[in-house]
Short mmCIF file of the C-alpha atoms (twelve columns), coordinates in Angstrom:
data_MODEL
# 
_entry.id   MODEL 
# 
loop_
_atom_site.group_PDB 
_atom_site.id 
_atom_site.type_symbol 
_atom_site.label_atom_id 
_atom_site.label_alt_id 
_atom_site.label_comp_id 
_atom_site.label_asym_id 
_atom_site.label_seq_id 
_atom_site.Cartn_x 
_atom_site.Cartn_y 
_atom_site.Cartn_z 
_atom_site.pdbx_PDB_model_num 
ATOM 1   C CA . UNK A 1   8.069   73.833 151.562 1 
ATOM 2   C CA . UNK A 2   5.455   71.471 151.084 1 
ATOM 3   C CA . UNK A 3   4.075   72.635 147.623 1 
ATOM 4   C CA . UNK A 4   0.028   71.551 147.180 1 
ATOM 5   C CA . UNK A 5   -0.835  71.048 144.030 1 
ATOM 6   C CA . UNK A 6   -4.384  70.488 141.732 1 
ATOM 7   C CA . UNK A 7   -4.840  68.449 138.828 1 
ATOM 8   C CA . UNK A 8   -7.425  69.247 136.218 1 
ATOM 9   C CA . UNK A 9   -8.706  66.618 134.296 1 
ATOM 10  C CA . UNK A 10  -7.272  63.250 135.120 1 
ATOM 11  C CA . UNK A 11  -7.334  61.130 131.494 1 
ATOM 12  C CA . UNK A 12  -3.813  59.813 130.081 1 
ATOM 13  C CA . UNK A 13  -1.783  62.723 131.050 1 
ATOM 14  C CA . UNK A 14  -3.619  64.549 133.374 1 
ATOM 15  C CA . UNK A 15  -3.669  60.550 135.534 1 
ATOM 16  C CA . UNK A 16  0.433   60.701 134.725 1 
ATOM 17  C CA . UNK A 17  0.835   63.834 135.961 1 
ATOM 18  C CA . UNK A 18  -0.772  62.800 139.088 1 
ATOM 19  C CA . UNK A 19  0.702   60.098 139.895 1 
ATOM 20  C CA . UNK A 20  4.220   61.999 139.967 1 
ATOM 21  C CA . UNK A 21  2.975   65.068 142.168 1 
ATOM 22  C CA . UNK A 22  2.109   62.535 144.724 1 
ATOM 23  C CA . UNK A 23  5.236   60.255 144.544 1 
ATOM 24  C CA . UNK A 24  7.764   63.130 144.493 1 
ATOM 25  C CA . UNK A 25  9.290   64.456 147.724 1 
ATOM 26  C CA . UNK A 26  8.286   68.172 148.953 1 
ATOM 27  C CA . UNK A 27  4.779   68.028 147.011 1 
ATOM 28  C CA . UNK A 28  1.570   67.316 148.205 1 
ATOM 29  C CA . UNK A 29  -1.300  66.205 145.430 1 
ATOM 30  C CA . UNK A 30  -4.671  67.912 147.378 1 
ATOM 31  C CA . UNK A 31  -7.060  67.316 145.110 1 
ATOM 32  C CA . UNK A 32  -7.616  66.035 141.314 1 
ATOM 33  C CA . UNK A 33  -10.881 67.379 139.184 1 
ATOM 34  C CA . UNK A 34  -12.732 65.165 136.362 1 
ATOM 35  C CA . UNK A 35  -16.418 65.011 135.716 1 
ATOM 36  C CA . UNK A 36  -15.960 61.732 135.313 1 
ATOM 37  C CA . UNK A 37  -16.763 60.506 138.635 1 
ATOM 38  C CA . UNK A 38  -15.371 56.556 138.118 1 
ATOM 39  C CA . UNK A 39  -12.111 57.656 136.982 1 
ATOM 40  C CA . UNK A 40  -11.620 61.013 139.104 1 
ATOM 41  C CA . UNK A 41  -12.731 59.343 142.414 1 
ATOM 42  C CA . UNK A 42  -10.791 55.490 141.898 1 
ATOM 43  C CA . UNK A 43  -7.269  57.612 141.065 1 
ATOM 44  C CA . UNK A 44  -8.271  60.070 144.212 1 
ATOM 45  C CA . UNK A 45  -8.668  56.949 146.235 1 
ATOM 46  C CA . UNK A 46  -5.782  55.404 145.068 1 
ATOM 47  C CA . UNK A 47  -3.344  58.277 145.517 1 
ATOM 48  C CA . UNK A 48  -5.150  59.558 148.521 1 
ATOM 49  C CA . UNK A 49  -6.233  63.102 148.101 1 
ATOM 50  C CA . UNK A 50  -9.921  64.306 147.320 1 
ATOM 51  C CA . UNK A 51  -11.657 64.464 144.025 1 
ATOM 52  C CA . UNK A 52  -13.586 66.930 142.558 1 
ATOM 53  C CA . UNK A 53  -16.111 67.162 139.386 1 
ATOM 54  C CA . UNK A 54  -15.667 70.002 138.672 1 
ATOM 55  C CA . UNK A 55  -12.251 72.254 139.399 1 
ATOM 56  C CA . UNK A 56  -13.961 76.124 139.420 1 
ATOM 57  C CA . UNK A 57  -15.064 74.875 142.827 1 
ATOM 58  C CA . UNK A 58  -11.055 74.919 143.837 1 
ATOM 59  C CA . UNK A 59  -10.029 77.358 141.487 1 
ATOM 60  C CA . UNK A 60  -12.842 79.857 140.535 1 
ATOM 61  C CA . UNK A 61  -14.804 82.591 142.041 1 
ATOM 62  C CA . UNK A 62  -17.233 79.705 143.237 1 
ATOM 63  C CA . UNK A 63  -13.664 78.640 145.808 1 
ATOM 64  C CA . UNK A 64  -14.283 82.071 148.009 1 
ATOM 65  C CA . UNK A 65  -11.535 83.765 149.370 1 
ATOM 66  C CA . UNK A 66  -9.161  80.887 149.578 1 
ATOM 67  C CA . UNK A 67  -7.581  78.452 147.455 1 
ATOM 68  C CA . UNK A 68  -6.173  75.126 148.906 1 
ATOM 69  C CA . UNK A 69  -3.803  74.494 146.465 1 
ATOM 70  C CA . UNK A 70  -0.120  76.321 145.881 1 
ATOM 71  C CA . UNK A 71  -0.020  75.028 141.697 1 
ATOM 72  C CA . UNK A 72  -2.118  73.622 139.322 1 
ATOM 73  C CA . UNK A 73  -1.787  70.989 136.589 1 
ATOM 74  C CA . UNK A 74  -4.041  71.614 133.682 1 
ATOM 75  C CA . UNK A 75  -4.739  68.477 131.530 1 
ATOM 76  C CA . UNK A 76  -8.546  68.760 130.821 1 
ATOM 77  C CA . UNK A 77  -9.490  68.101 127.548 1 
ATOM 78  C CA . UNK A 78  -8.214  71.224 124.643 1 
ATOM 79  C CA . UNK A 79  -11.381 73.089 124.640 1 
ATOM 80  C CA . UNK A 80  -11.699 73.721 128.252 1 
ATOM 81  C CA . UNK A 81  -7.923  74.370 128.743 1 
ATOM 82  C CA . UNK A 82  -8.179  78.453 128.211 1 
ATOM 83  C CA . UNK A 83  -11.298 78.659 131.067 1 
ATOM 84  C CA . UNK A 84  -8.610  77.205 133.780 1 
ATOM 85  C CA . UNK A 85  -5.623  78.660 132.815 1 
ATOM 86  C CA . UNK A 86  -7.375  81.733 133.306 1 
ATOM 87  C CA . UNK A 87  -9.273  81.009 136.373 1 
ATOM 88  C CA . UNK A 88  -5.352  80.182 137.574 1 
ATOM 89  C CA . UNK A 89  -3.977  83.233 136.739 1 
ATOM 90  C CA . UNK A 90  -6.510  84.854 138.362 1 
ATOM 91  C CA . UNK A 91  -5.780  83.443 141.277 1 
ATOM 92  C CA . UNK A 92  -1.941  84.319 140.944 1 
ATOM 93  C CA . UNK A 93  -1.454  80.241 140.280 1 
ATOM 94  C CA . UNK A 94  1.922   79.013 139.027 1 
ATOM 95  C CA . UNK A 95  0.053   76.858 136.326 1 
ATOM 96  C CA . UNK A 96  1.730   73.950 133.819 1 
ATOM 97  C CA . UNK A 97  -0.520  73.642 131.334 1 
ATOM 98  C CA . UNK A 98  -0.405  70.782 128.639 1 
ATOM 99  C CA . UNK A 99  -0.693  72.096 124.944 1 
ATOM 100 C CA . UNK A 100 -2.240  73.533 123.390 1 
ATOM 101 C CA . UNK A 101 -3.179  76.416 125.490 1 
ATOM 102 C CA . UNK A 102 -6.842  77.152 123.218 1 
ATOM 103 C CA . UNK A 103 -8.329  76.679 120.837 1 
ATOM 104 C CA . UNK A 104 -8.988  79.161 118.933 1 
ATOM 105 C CA . UNK A 105 -6.080  79.193 117.406 1 
ATOM 106 C CA . UNK A 106 -5.556  75.984 115.838 1 
ATOM 107 C CA . UNK A 107 -1.773  75.099 114.136 1 
ATOM 108 C CA . UNK A 108 -2.024  73.626 110.431 1 
ATOM 109 C CA . UNK A 109 -0.496  70.587 110.359 1 
ATOM 110 C CA . UNK A 110 0.202   67.391 108.505 1 
ATOM 111 C CA . UNK A 111 -1.101  64.570 110.487 1 
ATOM 112 C CA . UNK A 112 -1.641  60.943 109.179 1 
ATOM 113 C CA . UNK A 113 -2.552  58.008 111.600 1 
ATOM 114 C CA . UNK A 114 -2.625  55.361 110.044 1 
ATOM 115 C CA . UNK A 115 -3.000  53.033 113.553 1 
ATOM 116 C CA . UNK A 116 0.380   51.100 113.055 1 
ATOM 117 C CA . UNK A 117 1.167   51.755 116.535 1 
ATOM 118 C CA . UNK A 118 2.663   54.754 118.391 1 
ATOM 119 C CA . UNK A 119 5.555   56.333 116.838 1 
ATOM 120 C CA . UNK A 120 6.370   60.159 116.634 1 
ATOM 121 C CA . UNK A 121 8.605   61.453 113.519 1 
ATOM 122 C CA . UNK A 122 9.345   64.958 112.086 1 
ATOM 123 C CA . UNK A 123 10.600  65.976 108.981 1 
ATOM 124 C CA . UNK A 124 11.464  69.432 108.156 1 
ATOM 125 C CA . UNK A 125 12.075  70.614 104.343 1 
ATOM 126 C CA . UNK A 126 13.265  74.028 103.790 1 
ATOM 127 C CA . UNK A 127 14.913  75.822 101.093 1 
ATOM 128 C CA . UNK A 128 18.429  74.217 101.647 1 
ATOM 129 C CA . UNK A 129 17.736  71.116 102.877 1 
ATOM 130 C CA . UNK A 130 15.706  68.782 105.373 1 
ATOM 131 C CA . UNK A 131 15.628  67.474 108.734 1 
ATOM 132 C CA . UNK A 132 14.902  64.441 109.778 1 
ATOM 133 C CA . UNK A 133 14.565  63.962 113.278 1 
ATOM 134 C CA . UNK A 134 16.407  60.705 114.852 1 
ATOM 135 C CA . UNK A 135 13.876  57.881 115.828 1 
ATOM 136 C CA . UNK A 136 14.197  56.049 118.756 1 
ATOM 137 C CA . UNK A 137 16.433  53.272 118.768 1 
ATOM 138 C CA . UNK A 138 14.585  50.382 118.179 1 
ATOM 139 C CA . UNK A 139 15.703  46.563 117.907 1 
ATOM 140 C CA . UNK A 140 16.202  45.274 114.040 1 
ATOM 141 C CA . UNK A 141 15.938  42.008 113.636 1 
ATOM 142 C CA . UNK A 142 17.020  39.899 110.740 1 
ATOM 143 C CA . UNK A 143 15.228  36.789 109.506 1 
ATOM 144 C CA . UNK A 144 13.307  35.199 106.540 1 
ATOM 145 C CA . UNK A 145 14.753  37.716 104.117 1 
ATOM 146 C CA . UNK A 146 13.472  40.743 106.202 1 
ATOM 147 C CA . UNK A 147 14.481  43.230 108.437 1 
ATOM 148 C CA . UNK A 148 11.650  43.989 111.122 1 
ATOM 149 C CA . UNK A 149 11.025  45.641 114.367 1 
ATOM 150 C CA . UNK A 150 8.617   46.230 116.789 1 
ATOM 151 C CA . UNK A 151 7.142   49.805 117.149 1 
ATOM 152 C CA . UNK A 152 4.488   49.210 119.531 1 
ATOM 153 C CA . UNK A 153 1.401   51.378 121.108 1 
ATOM 154 C CA . UNK A 154 2.335   52.530 124.428 1 
ATOM 155 C CA . UNK A 155 2.788   56.144 124.181 1 
ATOM 156 C CA . UNK A 156 3.806   56.794 127.834 1 
ATOM 157 C CA . UNK A 157 6.530   54.489 128.475 1 
ATOM 158 C CA . UNK A 158 9.154   56.299 126.324 1 
ATOM 159 C CA . UNK A 159 8.746   59.457 128.060 1 
ATOM 160 C CA . UNK A 160 7.776   58.893 131.412 1 
ATOM 161 C CA . UNK A 161 11.414  60.037 132.953 1 
ATOM 162 C CA . UNK A 162 11.065  63.222 130.759 1 
ATOM 163 C CA . UNK A 163 7.486   63.990 132.206 1 
ATOM 164 C CA . UNK A 164 8.911   63.434 135.917 1 
ATOM 165 C CA . UNK A 165 11.828  65.535 135.409 1 
ATOM 166 C CA . UNK A 166 9.572   68.066 134.356 1 
ATOM 167 C CA . UNK A 167 7.541   67.981 137.261 1 
ATOM 168 C CA . UNK A 168 10.171  67.966 139.968 1 
ATOM 169 C CA . UNK A 169 11.466  71.022 138.066 1 
ATOM 170 C CA . UNK A 170 7.748   72.239 137.976 1 
ATOM 171 C CA . UNK A 171 7.256   72.141 141.745 1 
ATOM 172 C CA . UNK A 172 10.951  73.359 142.027 1 
ATOM 173 C CA . UNK A 173 9.844   76.572 140.485 1 
ATOM 174 C CA . UNK A 174 7.057   77.171 142.873 1 
ATOM 175 C CA . UNK A 175 9.242   76.411 146.169 1 
ATOM 176 C CA . UNK A 176 11.919  78.811 144.668 1 
ATOM 177 C CA . UNK A 177 9.367   81.276 143.905 1 
ATOM 178 C CA . UNK A 178 10.567  81.470 140.038 1 
ATOM 179 C CA . UNK A 179 9.004   81.090 136.810 1 
ATOM 180 C CA . UNK A 180 11.041  78.523 134.425 1 
ATOM 181 C CA . UNK A 181 10.461  76.599 131.318 1 
ATOM 182 C CA . UNK A 182 8.575   77.463 127.844 1 
ATOM 183 C CA . UNK A 183 5.706   80.372 129.160 1 
ATOM 184 C CA . UNK A 184 2.602   80.921 127.104 1 
ATOM 185 C CA . UNK A 185 3.992   83.600 124.978 1 
ATOM 186 C CA . UNK A 186 6.409   80.710 123.487 1 
ATOM 187 C CA . UNK A 187 3.454   79.172 123.193 1 
ATOM 188 C CA . UNK A 188 2.089   82.029 121.214 1 
ATOM 189 C CA . UNK A 189 5.713   82.939 119.333 1 
ATOM 190 C CA . UNK A 190 5.242   79.260 117.879 1 
ATOM 191 C CA . UNK A 191 1.609   79.686 116.607 1 
ATOM 192 C CA . UNK A 192 3.091   82.520 114.767 1 
ATOM 193 C CA . UNK A 193 5.744   80.620 113.073 1 
ATOM 194 C CA . UNK A 194 3.510   77.974 111.876 1 
ATOM 195 C CA . UNK A 195 0.786   80.559 110.831 1 
ATOM 196 C CA . UNK A 196 3.496   82.194 108.668 1 
ATOM 197 C CA . UNK A 197 4.226   79.164 107.216 1 
ATOM 198 C CA . UNK A 198 0.480   77.842 106.046 1 
ATOM 199 C CA . UNK A 199 0.308   81.547 104.905 1 
ATOM 200 C CA . UNK A 200 3.382   80.687 102.698 1 
ATOM 201 C CA . UNK A 201 2.689   77.623 101.727 1 
ATOM 202 C CA . UNK A 202 -0.815  79.026 100.353 1 
ATOM 203 C CA . UNK A 203 0.607   81.703 98.294  1 
ATOM 204 C CA . UNK A 204 3.140   79.193 96.549  1 
ATOM 205 C CA . UNK A 205 5.915   79.618 98.785  1 
ATOM 206 C CA . UNK A 206 6.236   83.237 99.037  1 
ATOM 207 C CA . UNK A 207 7.727   84.263 101.784 1 
ATOM 208 C CA . UNK A 208 5.976   85.430 104.494 1 
ATOM 209 C CA . UNK A 209 7.133   87.339 107.896 1 
ATOM 210 C CA . UNK A 210 6.639   86.086 111.386 1 
ATOM 211 C CA . UNK A 211 4.886   89.184 113.013 1 
ATOM 212 C CA . UNK A 212 4.413   89.281 116.745 1 
ATOM 213 C CA . UNK A 213 3.199   92.066 119.155 1 
ATOM 214 C CA . UNK A 214 5.612   93.652 121.095 1 
ATOM 215 C CA . UNK A 215 5.880   91.547 124.450 1 
ATOM 216 C CA . UNK A 216 3.746   91.725 127.283 1 
ATOM 217 C CA . UNK A 217 6.759   92.261 130.498 1 
ATOM 218 C CA . UNK A 218 4.847   89.412 132.325 1 
ATOM 219 C CA . UNK A 219 6.761   87.501 130.289 1 
ATOM 220 C CA . UNK A 220 10.713  89.426 130.664 1 
ATOM 221 C CA . UNK A 221 12.580  87.662 133.203 1 
ATOM 222 C CA . UNK A 222 12.270  90.380 135.682 1 
ATOM 223 C CA . UNK A 223 8.253   90.535 135.588 1 
ATOM 224 C CA . UNK A 224 8.483   86.392 136.116 1 
ATOM 225 C CA . UNK A 225 10.270  86.894 139.449 1 
ATOM 226 C CA . UNK A 226 7.853   89.473 140.439 1 
ATOM 227 C CA . UNK A 227 4.969   87.739 139.879 1 
ATOM 228 C CA . UNK A 228 5.620   84.858 141.941 1 
ATOM 229 C CA . UNK A 229 7.073   86.896 144.760 1 
# 
C-alpha cells in the first residue's frame, strides 16, 4: 500500500515533514498547502507534488466527495490547527498534528528567550525534590582559564532522526489501519495537568486536583482500531 499524504503548512516543521514523506518508501507526497506561494510552490516543485494555497480545497467541503490523500499532517500556524484537524476528522482521515491542537486553552509556562542559541532544558521542582533533564552532550573546550562549548542555533539537526522515525511510524500506522502514539486525549490530559499546576501556584501551593471528564469511547484502544478500519 502506498500512503498518499497531504502536508498543511510548509514552514520549518512542515517542510521537514514533507521532505521525510517524499523520501520514505511506501509513501507518496500528494500535495502541500501553504498560502505563501513563493515557499509553497518552490517546495512542491523540488519534491514533485502539487501545491495549493488553501488546504480546505483538498480536505474541506470545497473538495467535494473525493479526497486525494490517505492521511494529513497539520503543521500550519497554531491558530489554524483546530480548523484543519476538524476538517480532516470529518473526512475520517488519520492526522498527525503539531502542537498545540488549539490556542483557545494555552498552557502557562515560564519561557526565557535570551537569544544565546537553541537549546532545550527542563527543570521540575516538586515537594520531594527536583528533576533536571539531561542536556545534550557537547564538547567542552578548556583553554585560557575558561571552559567553553558551542550551543548553536540549529533546532532541526539534533532531532531530524526523531522526526523521521515519527513520520515512518505514523505512515506505518495508517497502512496497518490502527492508531498509534499520543492522541488528542493525551494532549488534553497534559493541558489539564498544567492548568491544575497553575491554579496551585496562584493559590500559594494549595494542592489542586486534576479533573478530567470521562474519556470518550473514541480514544479507547478498541474504538481507535475500529475508527481506522
